[in-house]
C-alpha positions in Angstrom: 0.0 0.0 0.0 2.9 2.4 0.7 4.3 1.8 -2.8 0.8 2.5 -4.3 0.4 5.7 -2.2 3.9 6.8 -3.4 3.0 6.2 -7.0 -0.3 8.0 -6.6 1.5 11.0 -5.0 3.9 11.2 -8.0 1.0 10.9 -10.4 -0.9 13.7 -8.6 2.3 15.9 -8.7 2.6 15.4 -12.4 -1.1 16.2 -13.0 -0.8 19.3 -10.8 2.3 20.5 -12.7 0.5 20.0 -16.0 -2.5 21.9 -14.7 -0.4 24.8 -13.5 1.4 24.9 -16.9 -1.8 24.8 -18.9 -3.5 27.6 -16.9 -0.4 29.8 -16.5 -0.7 31.2 -20.0 -4.4 32.1 -19.7 -5.0 35.8 -19.0 -8.3 37.3 -18.1 -9.7 40.5 -19.5 -11.4 43.0 -17.4 -15.1 43.3 -18.5 -15.0 47.0 -18.0 -12.2 47.2 -20.6 -14.3 45.1 -23.1 -17.1 47.6 -22.6 -14.9 50.7 -22.9 -14.7 53.1 -25.7 -10.9 52.4 -26.0 -11.7 48.7 -26.7 -14.4 49.6 -29.2 -12.1 52.0 -31.0 -9.4 49.3 -31.2 -11.8 46.8 -32.8 -13.4 49.4 -35.1 -10.0 50.6 -36.3 -8.9 47.1 -37.3 -12.2 46.3 -38.9 -12.1 49.5 -40.9 -8.6 48.7 -42.0 -9.6 45.2 -43.0 -12.5 46.6 -45.0 -10.0 48.9 -46.8 -7.7 45.9 -47.4 -10.6 44.0 -49.0 -11.0 46.7 -51.6 -7.3 46.7 -52.7 -6.8 45.3 -56.2 -4.1 42.9 -55.0 -6.6 41.4 -52.5 -9.5 41.3 -54.9 -7.2 39.3 -57.2 -7.4 36.3 -54.9 -5.2 34.1 -57.1 -2.5 36.8 -57.6 0.9 36.4 -55.9 0.4 40.0 -54.7 -2.6 38.8 -52.6 -0.3 37.2 -50.0 2.1 40.1 -50.1 -0.8 42.5 -49.4 -2.0 40.5 -46.4 1.6 40.2 -45.0 2.2 43.9 -45.3 -1.1 44.7 -43.7 -0.4 42.5 -40.7 3.1 43.8 -40.2 1.7 47.3 -39.9 -0.4 46.3 -36.9 1.1 45.1 -33.7 -2.3 44.1 -32.3 -3.1 41.7 -35.1 -1.9 38.1 -34.5 -3.4 36.5 -37.6 -4.8 37.4 -41.0 -6.3 35.2 -43.7 -8.5 35.0 -46.8 -10.9 32.3 -48.0 -12.6 31.4 -51.2 -16.4 31.3 -51.2 -16.3 27.5 -50.6 -14.4 28.1 -47.3 -11.0 27.0 -48.5 -8.1 29.1 -47.3 -6.3 31.2 -49.9 -3.7 32.3 -47.4 -3.4 32.2 -43.7 -0.7 34.0 -41.7 0.3 32.0 -39.6 -1.0 28.8 -41.1 -4.6 28.0 -40.0 -5.3 24.9 -37.9 -8.2 23.9 -40.1 -8.5 23.2 -43.8 -11.9 24.8 -44.5 -13.7 27.6 -42.7 -17.2 27.1 -44.2 -18.7 26.1 -40.8 -17.2 29.0 -38.9 -19.5 31.8 -37.8 -17.2 34.5 -39.0 -17.0 32.9 -42.5 -20.7 32.5 -42.8 -21.4 36.1 -41.9 -18.8 37.6 -44.2 -19.8 35.1 -46.9 -23.3 36.7 -46.8 -21.7 40.2 -47.3 -21.8 41.2 -43.6 -19.1 42.5 -41.3 -18.4 40.2 -38.4 -17.0 40.9 -34.9 -16.7 37.9 -32.4 -16.9 37.9 -28.7 -13.7 37.7 -26.7 -12.2 34.2 -26.7 -8.8 32.6 -26.0 -6.7 32.4 -29.1 -5.4 29.0 -30.1 -2.3 30.8 -31.5 -1.2 32.9 -28.5 -3.3 31.4 -25.7 -4.3 35.0 -24.8 -7.7 36.8 -25.2 -8.5 37.9 -28.8 -11.4 38.9 -31.1 -12.0 37.8 -34.7 -13.1 40.3 -37.3 -14.1 39.4 -40.8 -15.5 41.0 -43.9 -16.4 40.1 -47.5 -14.1 40.5 -50.5 -16.2 41.8 -53.3 -15.7 42.4 -57.1 -16.1 45.9 -58.3 -19.7 44.9 -59.4 -20.5 44.0 -55.8 -20.5 40.2 -56.2 -18.8 38.2 -53.4 -15.4 36.6 -54.3 -14.1 35.7 -50.8 -13.7 36.4 -47.1 -11.0 38.3 -45.3 -10.4 37.9 -41.5 -8.1 38.8 -38.7 -7.5 38.1 -35.1 -7.0 41.0 -32.8 -4.9 40.3 -29.7 -6.1 42.1 -26.5 
């Protein structure tokens, strides 16, 4: 019994260490900040910049090599953006920086909203990339005639 208790103690120490490691990277966001004008301004600023990016000829040319370069440059100009991506209308990724953890986004809420021509802003959630709070924003990519040709999205780190 003493040997079993010793083994159980080591197992519990291992599990406790893993729990501490898993939860140590999680940061909580103050709800008053999420409801503040500063927070709304940050989200609006990135969303407006994303809408502007969606209108750039390089981005509208979703098969163009300049498409990826435009997304990379846009992300590098913003220290609060941790990811940017684009999708075809079937949900397949055109480009994802960094690479997406899924092959197709058709089932995602942000894709469905932007795929209907709407702007999208998520609630705060914990990012799979950074393990910190973030928000997803997305918008449609449209031809000059207004028809939808894709979706553009970004994750804002908080």
